[in-house]
Each structure stands twice: as C-alpha cells, then as structure tokens.
N, CA, C and O atoms as CSV, one atom per row, in Angstrom:
chain,resi,resn,atom,element,x,y,z
A,1,MET,N,N,-26.444,0.794,-6.451
A,1,MET,CA,C,-25.764,0.770,-5.162
A,1,MET,C,C,-24.298,0.386,-5.370
A,1,MET,O,O,-23.985,-0.477,-6.190
A,2,ALA,N,N,-23.414,1.030,-4.626
A,2,ALA,CA,C,-21.976,0.778,-4.771
A,2,ALA,C,C,-21.636,-0.638,-4.320
A,2,ALA,O,O,-22.247,-1.174,-3.395
A,3,ASN,N,N,-20.662,-1.226,-4.982
A,3,ASN,CA,C,-20.242,-2.572,-4.611
A,3,ASN,C,C,-19.339,-2.531,-3.394
A,3,ASN,O,O,-18.847,-1.467,-3.019
A,4,LYS,N,N,-19.117,-3.690,-2.771
A,4,LYS,CA,C,-18.350,-3.764,-1.526
A,4,LYS,C,C,-16.902,-3.299,-1.716
A,4,LYS,O,O,-16.406,-2.517,-0.905
A,5,ILE,N,N,-16.219,-3.755,-2.755
A,5,ILE,CA,C,-14.845,-3.325,-2.997
A,5,ILE,C,C,-14.810,-1.830,-3.253
A,5,ILE,O,O,-13.936,-1.125,-2.749
A,6,GLY,N,N,-15.759,-1.351,-4.035
A,6,GLY,CA,C,-15.835,0.071,-4.310
A,6,GLY,C,C,-15.995,0.885,-3.049
A,6,GLY,O,O,-15.403,1.958,-2.926
A,7,GLN,N,N,-16.791,0.394,-2.099
A,7,GLN,CA,C,-16.968,1.096,-0.837
A,7,GLN,C,C,-15.681,1.078,-0.018
A,7,GLN,O,O,-15.300,2.100,0.553
A,8,LEU,N,N,-15.013,-0.057,0.045
A,8,LEU,CA,C,-13.778,-0.164,0.818
A,8,LEU,C,C,-12.695,0.774,0.309
A,8,LEU,O,O,-11.961,1.372,1.096
A,9,PHE,N,N,-12.601,0.899,-0.997
A,9,PHE,CA,C,-11.526,1.670,-1.574
A,9,PHE,C,C,-11.982,3.006,-2.139
A,9,PHE,O,O,-11.235,3.666,-2.861
A,10,ASP,N,N,-13.200,3.404,-1.813
A,10,ASP,CA,C,-13.727,4.697,-2.209
A,10,ASP,C,C,-13.769,4.867,-3.724
A,10,ASP,O,O,-13.500,5.950,-4.246
A,11,PHE,N,N,-14.111,3.776,-4.429
A,11,PHE,CA,C,-14.295,3.804,-5.877
A,11,PHE,C,C,-15.698,3.304,-6.210
A,11,PHE,O,O,-15.832,2.319,-6.936
A,12,PRO,N,N,-16.749,3.954,-5.700
A,12,PRO,CA,C,-18.095,3.405,-5.882
A,12,PRO,C,C,-18.546,3.342,-7.330
A,12,PRO,O,O,-19.447,2.567,-7.653
A,13,GLN,N,N,-17.950,4.133,-8.209
A,13,GLN,CA,C,-18.403,4.175,-9.595
A,13,GLN,C,C,-17.824,3.044,-10.442
A,13,GLN,O,O,-18.218,2.895,-11.599
A,14,TYR,N,N,-16.912,2.251,-9.912
A,14,TYR,CA,C,-16.272,1.204,-10.699
A,14,TYR,C,C,-16.782,-0.173,-10.302
A,14,TYR,O,O,-17.113,-0.407,-9.139
A,15,SER,N,N,-16.845,-1.068,-11.249
A,15,SER,CA,C,-17.254,-2.439,-10.969
A,15,SER,C,C,-16.065,-3.227,-10.431
A,15,SER,O,O,-14.913,-2.821,-10.582
A,16,ASN,N,N,-16.363,-4.355,-9.806
A,16,ASN,CA,C,-15.303,-5.238,-9.297
A,16,ASN,C,C,-14.362,-5.651,-10.421
A,16,ASN,O,O,-13.150,-5.714,-10.218
A,17,LEU,N,N,-14.900,-5.932,-11.598
A,17,LEU,CA,C,-14.088,-6.369,-12.730
A,17,LEU,C,C,-13.091,-5.292,-13.148
A,17,LEU,O,O,-11.927,-5.593,-13.411
A,18,LEU,N,N,-13.538,-4.049,-13.210
A,18,LEU,CA,C,-12.629,-2.961,-13.568
A,18,LEU,C,C,-11.545,-2.771,-12.518
A,18,LEU,O,O,-10.390,-2.515,-12.856
A,19,LEU,N,N,-11.913,-2.896,-11.239
A,19,LEU,CA,C,-10.919,-2.757,-10.175
A,19,LEU,C,C,-9.879,-3.868,-10.247
A,19,LEU,O,O,-8.687,-3.618,-10.069
A,20,ILE,N,N,-10.324,-5.083,-10.505
A,20,ILE,CA,C,-9.384,-6.210,-10.624
A,20,ILE,C,C,-8.441,-5.974,-11.799
A,20,ILE,O,O,-7.241,-6.220,-11.685
A,21,LYS,N,N,-8.962,-5.505,-12.913
A,21,LYS,CA,C,-8.120,-5.218,-14.075
A,21,LYS,C,C,-7.106,-4.122,-13.744
A,21,LYS,O,O,-5.936,-4.232,-14.112
A,22,PHE,N,N,-7.542,-3.069,-13.053
A,22,PHE,CA,C,-6.646,-1.989,-12.649
A,22,PHE,C,C,-5.523,-2.516,-11.750
A,22,PHE,O,O,-4.355,-2.193,-11.961
A,23,PHE,N,N,-5.878,-3.330,-10.743
A,23,PHE,CA,C,-4.875,-3.883,-9.834
A,23,PHE,C,C,-3.892,-4.770,-10.582
A,23,PHE,O,O,-2.698,-4.759,-10.284
A,24,THR,N,N,-4.380,-5.539,-11.550
A,24,THR,CA,C,-3.515,-6.424,-12.339
A,24,THR,C,C,-2.528,-5.608,-13.160
A,24,THR,O,O,-1.339,-5.928,-13.196
A,25,ILE,N,N,-3.004,-4.567,-13.814
A,25,ILE,CA,C,-2.118,-3.715,-14.620
A,25,ILE,C,C,-1.074,-3.056,-13.739
A,25,ILE,O,O,0.104,-3.023,-14.095
A,26,MET,N,N,-1.487,-2.532,-12.597
A,26,MET,CA,C,-0.552,-1.856,-11.705
A,26,MET,C,C,0.497,-2.830,-11.174
A,26,MET,O,O,1.673,-2.482,-11.065
A,27,THR,N,N,0.072,-4.046,-10.843
A,27,THR,CA,C,0.989,-5.042,-10.290
A,27,THR,C,C,2.056,-5.455,-11.297
A,27,THR,O,O,3.160,-5.821,-10.893
A,28,GLU,N,N,1.763,-5.409,-12.592
A,28,GLU,CA,C,2.719,-5.822,-13.614
A,28,GLU,C,C,3.985,-4.973,-13.595
A,28,GLU,O,O,5.043,-5.457,-13.998
A,29,ASP,N,N,3.913,-3.729,-13.143
A,29,ASP,CA,C,5.076,-2.849,-13.093
A,29,ASP,C,C,5.909,-3.044,-11.826
A,29,ASP,O,O,6.961,-2.425,-11.672
A,30,TYR,N,N,5.449,-3.884,-10.940
A,30,TYR,CA,C,6.079,-4.051,-9.640
A,30,TYR,C,C,6.480,-5.499,-9.410
A,30,TYR,O,O,5.755,-6.422,-9.781
A,31,LYS,N,N,7.643,-5.690,-8.794
A,31,LYS,CA,C,8.110,-7.028,-8.446
A,31,LYS,C,C,7.434,-7.447,-7.138
A,31,LYS,O,O,7.452,-6.698,-6.160
A,32,ILE,N,N,6.842,-8.635,-7.121
A,32,ILE,CA,C,6.202,-9.152,-5.911
A,32,ILE,C,C,7.295,-9.600,-4.943
A,32,ILE,O,O,8.235,-10.297,-5.323
A,33,ILE,N,N,7.150,-9.185,-3.685
A,33,ILE,CA,C,8.146,-9.514,-2.669
A,33,ILE,C,C,7.447,-10.058,-1.425
A,33,ILE,O,O,6.338,-9.635,-1.097
A,34,ASP,N,N,8.093,-10.992,-0.738
A,34,ASP,CA,C,7.569,-11.501,0.523
A,34,ASP,C,C,7.847,-10.486,1.628
A,34,ASP,O,O,8.875,-9.810,1.629
A,35,LYS,N,N,6.919,-10.398,2.556
A,35,LYS,CA,C,7.044,-9.451,3.667
A,35,LYS,C,C,8.372,-9.635,4.413
A,35,LYS,O,O,9.006,-8.659,4.814
A,36,GLU,N,N,8.777,-10.875,4.593
A,36,GLU,CA,C,9.997,-11.165,5.352
A,36,GLU,C,C,11.253,-10.607,4.681
A,36,GLU,O,O,12.251,-10.354,5.355
A,37,ASP,N,N,11.213,-10.415,3.370
A,37,ASP,CA,C,12.379,-9.918,2.634
A,37,ASP,C,C,12.513,-8.395,2.683
A,37,ASP,O,O,13.555,-7.857,2.308
A,38,ILE,N,N,11.486,-7.706,3.133
A,38,ILE,CA,C,11.526,-6.244,3.171
A,38,ILE,C,C,12.612,-5.743,4.116
A,38,ILE,O,O,13.225,-4.709,3.851
A,39,ALA,N,N,12.859,-6.450,5.202
A,39,ALA,CA,C,13.879,-6.041,6.170
A,39,ALA,C,C,15.274,-5.976,5.548
A,39,ALA,O,O,16.151,-5.295,6.080
A,40,LEU,N,N,15.490,-6.661,4.448
A,40,LEU,CA,C,16.790,-6.688,3.778
A,40,LEU,C,C,16.977,-5.530,2.791
A,40,LEU,O,O,18.079,-5.321,2.283
A,41,LEU,N,N,15.916,-4.784,2.522
A,41,LEU,CA,C,15.964,-3.729,1.514
A,41,LEU,C,C,16.559,-2.441,2.062
A,41,LEU,O,O,16.546,-2.191,3.267
A,42,LYS,N,N,17.082,-1.632,1.148
A,42,LYS,CA,C,17.611,-0.304,1.478
A,42,LYS,C,C,16.680,0.729,0.854
A,42,LYS,O,O,16.262,0.592,-0.295
A,43,PHE,N,N,16.362,1.769,1.632
A,43,PHE,CA,C,15.430,2.790,1.170
A,43,PHE,C,C,16.085,4.166,1.163
A,43,PHE,O,O,16.687,4.571,2.158
A,44,PRO,N,N,15.972,4.893,0.042
A,44,PRO,CA,C,16.451,6.279,0.001
A,44,PRO,C,C,15.603,7.162,0.915
A,44,PRO,O,O,14.517,6.763,1.337
A,45,LYS,N,N,16.092,8.341,1.214
A,45,LYS,CA,C,15.374,9.288,2.077
A,45,LYS,C,C,14.318,10.088,1.316
A,45,LYS,O,O,13.393,10.621,1.928
A,46,THR,N,N,14.441,10.178,0.006
A,46,THR,CA,C,13.532,11.003,-0.789
A,46,THR,C,C,12.148,10.378,-0.889
A,46,THR,O,O,11.989,9.164,-0.759
A,47,ASP,N,N,11.151,11.223,-1.122
A,47,ASP,CA,C,9.778,10.760,-1.275
A,47,ASP,C,C,9.531,10.359,-2.726
A,47,ASP,O,O,9.990,11.032,-3.649
A,48,VAL,N,N,8.805,9.266,-2.921
A,48,VAL,CA,C,8.468,8.826,-4.276
A,48,VAL,C,C,7.347,9.681,-4.868
A,48,VAL,O,O,7.143,9.680,-6.082
A,49,LEU,N,N,6.631,10.399,-4.030
A,49,LEU,CA,C,5.556,11.275,-4.482
A,49,LEU,C,C,5.973,12.727,-4.321
A,49,LEU,O,O,6.614,13.087,-3.333
A,50,SER,N,N,5.614,13.557,-5.283
A,50,SER,CA,C,5.943,14.981,-5.181
A,50,SER,C,C,4.688,15.855,-5.100
A,50,SER,O,O,4.750,16.998,-4.646
A,51,ASP,N,N,3.557,15.314,-5.541
A,51,ASP,CA,C,2.314,16.061,-5.553
A,51,ASP,C,C,1.665,16.048,-4.162
A,51,ASP,O,O,1.500,14.985,-3.565
A,52,VAL,N,N,1.303,17.213,-3.654
A,52,VAL,CA,C,0.723,17.340,-2.318
A,52,VAL,C,C,-0.570,16.529,-2.197
A,52,VAL,O,O,-0.804,15.889,-1.173
A,53,ASP,N,N,-1.401,16.552,-3.228
A,53,ASP,CA,C,-2.660,15.801,-3.188
A,53,ASP,C,C,-2.416,14.290,-3.154
A,53,ASP,O,O,-3.133,13.564,-2.464
A,54,GLU,N,N,-1.409,13.813,-3.895
A,54,GLU,CA,C,-1.074,12.384,-3.864
A,54,GLU,C,C,-0.571,11.978,-2.485
A,54,GLU,O,O,-0.873,10.882,-2.013
A,55,ILE,N,N,0.192,12.849,-1.839
A,55,ILE,CA,C,0.697,12.567,-0.495
A,55,ILE,C,C,-0.460,12.499,0.500
A,55,ILE,O,O,-0.469,11.638,1.380
A,56,LYS,N,N,-1.430,13.397,0.368
A,56,LYS,CA,C,-2.616,13.367,1.232
A,56,LYS,C,C,-3.418,12.088,0.996
A,56,LYS,O,O,-3.913,11.474,1.941
A,57,THR,N,N,-3.542,11.694,-0.263
A,57,THR,CA,C,-4.250,10.460,-0.588
A,57,THR,C,C,-3.540,9.271,0.041
A,57,THR,O,O,-4.183,8.385,0.605
A,58,ARG,N,N,-2.226,9.252,-0.055
A,58,ARG,CA,C,-1.442,8.154,0.541
A,58,ARG,C,C,-1.693,8.073,2.043
A,58,ARG,O,O,-1.847,6.978,2.585
A,59,THR,N,N,-1.734,9.207,2.714
A,59,THR,CA,C,-1.985,9.233,4.158
A,59,THR,C,C,-3.348,8.618,4.473
A,59,THR,O,O,-3.478,7.840,5.418
A,60,GLY,N,N,-4.357,8.967,3.682
A,60,GLY,CA,C,-5.678,8.375,3.873
A,60,GLY,C,C,-5.680,6.882,3.634
A,60,GLY,O,O,-6.332,6.135,4.364
A,61,GLU,N,N,-4.957,6.436,2.618
A,61,GLU,CA,C,-4.866,5.004,2.311
A,61,GLU,C,C,-4.157,4.249,3.440
A,61,GLU,O,O,-4.533,3.125,3.771
A,62,ILE,N,N,-3.144,4.863,4.020
A,62,ILE,CA,C,-2.431,4.237,5.139
A,62,ILE,C,C,-3.367,4.085,6.332
A,62,ILE,O,O,-3.400,3.031,6.967
A,63,ASN,N,N,-4.127,5.132,6.640
A,63,ASN,CA,C,-5.062,5.058,7.761
A,63,ASN,C,C,-6.143,4.007,7.519
A,63,ASN,O,O,-6.532,3.296,8.446
A,64,ARG,N,N,-6.628,3.903,6.286
A,64,ARG,CA,C,-7.625,2.886,5.939
A,64,ARG,C,C,-7.022,1.486,6.079
A,64,ARG,O,O,-7.666,0.579,6.607
A,65,ALA,N,N,-5.789,1.316,5.607
A,65,ALA,CA,C,-5.114,0.016,5.708
A,65,ALA,C,C,-4.894,-0.374,7.165
A,65,ALA,O,O,-5.025,-1.545,7.521
A,66,LEU,N,N,-4.562,0.598,8.006
A,66,LEU,CA,C,-4.375,0.326,9.436
A,66,LEU,C,C,-5.687,-0.137,10.065
A,66,LEU,O,O,-5.705,-1.091,10.844
A,67,SER,N,N,-6.775,0.537,9.726
A,67,SER,CA,C,-8.087,0.137,10.251
A,67,SER,C,C,-8.461,-1.266,9.789
A,67,SER,O,O,-8.912,-2.084,10.591
A,68,LEU,N,N,-8.275,-1.548,8.501
A,68,LEU,CA,C,-8.581,-2.877,7.981
A,68,LEU,C,C,-7.725,-3.946,8.650
A,68,LEU,O,O,-8.207,-5.042,8.934
A,69,GLY,N,N,-6.461,-3.631,8.902
A,69,GLY,CA,C,-5.558,-4.592,9.533
A,69,GLY,C,C,-5.930,-4.873,10.973
A,69,GLY,O,O,-5.931,-6.026,11.404
A,70,ASN,N,N,-6.247,-3.827,11.719
A,70,ASN,CA,C,-6.546,-4.003,13.140
A,70,ASN,C,C,-7.945,-4.543,13.397
A,70,ASN,O,O,-8.141,-5.329,14.324
A,71,LEU,N,N,-8.914,-4.134,12.596
A,71,LEU,CA,C,-10.296,-4.544,12.841
A,71,LEU,C,C,-10.645,-5.877,12.183
A,71,LEU,O,O,-11.340,-6.702,12.775
A,72,GLU,N,N,-10.166,-6.084,10.968
A,72,GLU,CA,C,-10.566,-7.269,10.201
A,72,GLU,C,C,-9.398,-8.181,9.843
A,72,GLU,O,O,-9.605,-9.240,9.250
A,73,HIS,N,N,-8.179,-7.791,10.191
A,73,HIS,CA,C,-6.965,-8.542,9.825
A,73,HIS,C,C,-6.902,-8.772,8.321
A,73,HIS,O,O,-6.432,-9.811,7.857
A,74,SER,N,N,-7.384,-7.786,7.566
A,74,SER,CA,C,-7.404,-7.866,6.110
A,74,SER,C,C,-6.040,-7.519,5.523
A,74,SER,O,O,-5.362,-6.602,5.985
A,75,LYS,N,N,-5.658,-8.263,4.507
A,75,LYS,CA,C,-4.421,-7.967,3.787
A,75,LYS,C,C,-4.691,-6.920,2.715
A,75,LYS,O,O,-5.780,-6.855,2.144
A,76,ILE,N,N,-3.689,-6.114,2.460
A,76,ILE,CA,C,-3.750,-5.123,1.396
A,76,ILE,C,C,-2.452,-5.195,0.604
A,76,ILE,O,O,-1.483,-5.815,1.040
A,77,LYS,N,N,-2.441,-4.568,-0.542
A,77,LYS,CA,C,-1.213,-4.489,-1.341
A,77,LYS,C,C,-0.575,-3.128,-1.112
A,77,LYS,O,O,-1.238,-2.093,-1.188
A,78,ILE,N,N,0.722,-3.148,-0.830
A,78,ILE,CA,C,1.490,-1.913,-0.677
A,78,ILE,C,C,2.462,-1.837,-1.852
A,78,ILE,O,O,3.293,-2.724,-2.044
A,79,PHE,N,N,2.346,-0.769,-2.630
A,79,PHE,CA,C,3.212,-0.528,-3.778
A,79,PHE,C,C,4.275,0.476,-3.343
A,79,PHE,O,O,3.953,1.599,-2.953
A,80,PHE,N,N,5.543,0.067,-3.409
A,80,PHE,CA,C,6.614,0.920,-2.899
A,80,PHE,C,C,7.873,0.760,-3.747
A,80,PHE,O,O,7.918,-0.053,-4.670
A,81,GLU,N,N,8.900,1.556,-3.415
A,81,GLU,CA,C,10.161,1.492,-4.163
A,81,GLU,C,C,11.341,1.591,-3.209
A,81,GLU,O,O,11.389,2.469,-2.347
A,82,ASP,N,N,12.297,0.675,-3.378
A,82,ASP,CA,C,13.547,0.737,-2.623
A,82,ASP,C,C,14.635,1.306,-3.535
A,82,ASP,O,O,14.309,1.945,-4.536
A,83,VAL,N,N,15.918,1.095,-3.221
A,83,VAL,CA,C,16.992,1.640,-4.062
A,83,VAL,C,C,17.111,0.928,-5.402
A,83,VAL,O,O,17.702,1.468,-6.337
A,84,GLU,N,N,16.555,-0.283,-5.509
A,84,GLU,CA,C,16.714,-1.075,-6.725
A,84,GLU,C,C,15.546,-0.998,-7.696
A,84,GLU,O,O,15.746,-0.815,-8.897
A,85,SER,N,N,14.309,-1.140,-7.177
A,85,SER,CA,C,13.162,-1.236,-8.082
A,85,SER,C,C,11.848,-1.036,-7.344
A,85,SER,O,O,11.801,-0.927,-6.118
A,86,LYS,N,N,10.773,-0.991,-8.142
A,86,LYS,CA,C,9.426,-0.916,-7.581
A,86,LYS,C,C,9.012,-2.317,-7.162
A,86,LYS,O,O,9.285,-3.301,-7.849
A,87,LYS,N,N,8.338,-2.381,-6.001
A,87,LYS,CA,C,7.936,-3.670,-5.452
A,87,LYS,C,C,6.509,-3.578,-4.917
A,87,LYS,O,O,5.992,-2.489,-4.668
A,88,VAL,N,N,5.882,-4.747,-4.746
A,88,VAL,CA,C,4.559,-4.822,-4.127
A,88,VAL,C,C,4.550,-5.987,-3.147
A,88,VAL,O,O,5.117,-7.047,-3.411
A,89,VAL,N,N,3.894,-5.770,-2.012
A,89,VAL,CA,C,3.759,-6.810,-1.002
A,89,VAL,C,C,2.289,-6.903,-0.598
A,89,VAL,O,O,1.599,-5.890,-0.475
A,90,ASP,N,N,1.830,-8.119,-0.398
A,90,ASP,CA,C,0.466,-8.376,0.064
A,90,ASP,C,C,0.570,-8.706,1.541
A,90,ASP,O,O,1.105,-9.754,1.903
A,91,THR,N,N,0.067,-7.825,2.404
A,91,THR,CA,C,0.314,-7.961,3.828
A,91,THR,C,C,-0.759,-7.264,4.655
A,91,THR,O,O,-1.668,-6.636,4.112
A,92,THR,N,N,-0.643,-7.382,5.956
A,92,THR,CA,C,-1.522,-6.700,6.896
A,92,THR,C,C,-0.738,-5.586,7.574
A,92,THR,O,O,0.385,-5.800,8.030
A,93,VAL,N,N,-1.329,-4.401,7.641
A,93,VAL,CA,C,-0.699,-3.278,8.341
A,93,VAL,C,C,-1.095,-3.368,9.811
A,93,VAL,O,O,-2.280,-3.380,10.146
A,94,TRP,N,N,-0.077,-3.431,10.696
A,94,TRP,CA,C,-0.320,-3.555,12.129
A,94,TRP,C,C,-0.138,-2.239,12.865
A,94,TRP,O,O,-0.699,-2.053,13.945
A,95,GLY,N,N,0.639,-1.325,12.298
A,95,GLY,CA,C,0.860,-0.052,12.975
A,95,GLY,C,C,1.415,0.984,12.023
A,95,GLY,O,O,1.847,0.674,10.914
A,96,VAL,N,N,1.392,2.229,12.487
A,96,VAL,CA,C,1.905,3.344,11.700
A,96,VAL,C,C,2.587,4.319,12.654
A,96,VAL,O,O,2.057,4.642,13.717
A,97,THR,N,N,3.772,4.780,12.256
A,97,THR,CA,C,4.439,5.865,12.977
A,97,THR,C,C,4.437,7.084,12.056
A,97,THR,O,O,3.843,7.044,10.979
A,98,ASP,N,N,5.087,8.147,12.465
A,98,ASP,CA,C,5.146,9.325,11.601
A,98,ASP,C,C,6.000,9.085,10.369
A,98,ASP,O,O,5.895,9.835,9.400
A,99,LYS,N,N,6.852,8.049,10.379
A,99,LYS,CA,C,7.750,7.802,9.255
A,99,LYS,C,C,7.606,6.422,8.611
A,99,LYS,O,O,8.080,6.222,7.493
A,100,ASN,N,N,6.966,5.469,9.287
A,100,ASN,CA,C,6.934,4.090,8.802
A,100,ASN,C,C,5.565,3.439,8.917
A,100,ASN,O,O,4.765,3.777,9.789
A,101,VAL,N,N,5.314,2.490,8.007
A,101,VAL,CA,C,4.194,1.564,8.128
A,101,VAL,C,C,4.784,0.291,8.720
A,101,VAL,O,O,5.796,-0.217,8.236
A,102,ILE,N,N,4.146,-0.223,9.770
A,102,ILE,CA,C,4.663,-1.400,10.474
A,102,ILE,C,C,3.823,-2.618,10.119
A,102,ILE,O,O,2.597,-2.611,10.233
A,103,LEU,N,N,4.519,-3.662,9.685
A,103,LEU,CA,C,3.882,-4.922,9.338
A,103,LEU,C,C,4.145,-5.926,10.458
A,103,LEU,O,O,4.793,-5.591,11.450
A,104,LYS,N,N,3.653,-7.140,10.307
A,104,LYS,CA,C,3.907,-8.186,11.297
A,104,LYS,C,C,5.408,-8.373,11.500
A,104,LYS,O,O,6.206,-8.133,10.594
A,105,GLN,N,N,5.774,-8.803,12.695
A,105,GLN,CA,C,7.161,-9.091,13.063
A,105,GLN,C,C,8.038,-7.841,13.005
A,105,GLN,O,O,9.256,-7.946,12.859
A,106,GLY,N,N,7.430,-6.666,13.117
A,106,GLY,CA,C,8.183,-5.418,13.177
A,106,GLY,C,C,8.810,-4.976,11.865
A,106,GLY,O,O,9.639,-4.066,11.860
A,107,VAL,N,N,8.437,-5.591,10.765
A,107,VAL,CA,C,8.945,-5.185,9.453
A,107,VAL,C,C,8.366,-3.813,9.122
A,107,VAL,O,O,7.172,-3.579,9.306
A,108,MET,N,N,9.213,-2.906,8.633
A,108,MET,CA,C,8.763,-1.550,8.354
A,108,MET,C,C,9.060,-1.121,6.921
A,108,MET,O,O,10.077,-1.491,6.334
A,109,ILE,N,N,8.139,-0.328,6.379
A,109,ILE,CA,C,8.327,0.314,5.078
A,109,ILE,C,C,8.222,1.813,5.326
A,109,ILE,O,O,7.225,2.275,5.882
A,110,PRO,N,N,9.233,2.583,4.923
A,110,PRO,CA,C,9.139,4.035,5.088
A,110,PRO,C,C,7.955,4.601,4.293
A,110,PRO,O,O,7.770,4.279,3.120
A,111,ILE,N,N,7.175,5.434,4.942
A,111,ILE,CA,C,6.001,6.022,4.289
A,111,ILE,C,C,6.392,6.777,3.024
A,111,ILE,O,O,5.678,6.727,2.023
A,112,ASN,N,N,7.522,7.473,3.069
A,112,ASN,CA,C,7.930,8.288,1.912
A,112,ASN,C,C,8.326,7.443,0.699
A,112,ASN,O,O,8.581,8.007,-0.365
A,113,ARG,N,N,8.385,6.123,0.819
A,113,ARG,CA,C,8.719,5.243,-0.290
A,113,ARG,C,C,7.498,4.492,-0.828
A,113,ARG,O,O,7.625,3.640,-1.707
A,114,ILE,N,N,6.318,4.815,-0.296
A,114,ILE,CA,C,5.079,4.138,-0.699
A,114,ILE,C,C,4.357,4.978,-1.752
A,114,ILE,O,O,4.138,6.177,-1.578
A,115,PHE,N,N,3.993,4.310,-2.852
A,115,PHE,CA,C,3.199,4.940,-3.906
A,115,PHE,C,C,1.708,4.859,-3.599
A,115,PHE,O,O,0.991,5.858,-3.666
A,116,LYS,N,N,1.251,3.644,-3.258
A,116,LYS,CA,C,-0.177,3.373,-3.172
A,116,LYS,C,C,-0.417,2.185,-2.259
A,116,LYS,O,O,0.442,1.315,-2.116
A,117,LEU,N,N,-1.598,2.154,-1.639
A,117,LEU,CA,C,-2.041,1.008,-0.857
A,117,LEU,C,C,-3.444,0.647,-1.310
A,117,LEU,O,O,-4.311,1.516,-1.404
A,118,PHE,N,N,-3.679,-0.646,-1.595
A,118,PHE,CA,C,-5.019,-1.124,-1.991
A,118,PHE,C,C,-5.416,-2.269,-1.108
A,118,PHE,O,O,-6.505,-2.821,-1.266
C-alpha cells in the first residue's frame, strides 16, 4: 500500500526515506528564504521551464498546493528563481491567479518563476 507522503505527492512507488533524501538534495541547490522577504525580490518575465510537460506538472502541483493550503493549512516548499539565484520557501499557498501564487499577507511569486512545489 502506498505511503501517506507518496499519496500526497503522487509518488506511491517511493518510500518516505527516499522522498526525504530527494527533498534534501534538491534543497541544497536553493537558498532558503523567509516568506516576508519575497516581496523584496525582482523577477524576470521569462519562464524557468521550457518543457510543456513540466509546465503542466507545475500547474498540477500549484493546484494541489492550493488545496492543501485551504483545506489543511499545510505548508509546502516552493522552489523558484528571481534575478539573483534559486530560492526555496516553506509556506502555505492561499490563492492562485493566472500569473501568481499568493501566500499569506499578499506575498506573490510569479508562476513562470516556479520550478517545483512539494
């Protein structure tokens, strides 16, 4: 039977330990940032993803994060890039527009600058 994390993130074939290791490796390439500091960042207009399938996956991850945020107030990690570097924030998604993911206090991350959400 699939584990709970695997079910949440649609990775039923992986164990919790493997998922934790994957998240740790991915986080090492990204600078951890506080949600409140995101408002100070500058974002280019270009998309960080070029593959159509990756963009579709990102859209699904955003919708899942929105559901988790609104129903369970669960925090997720958002991996994104501004003009300076790759960053990650641990936060709750409160809303989504056609161009932005909205966090608490109206902080926004442009969707086209997001790599992944876990």
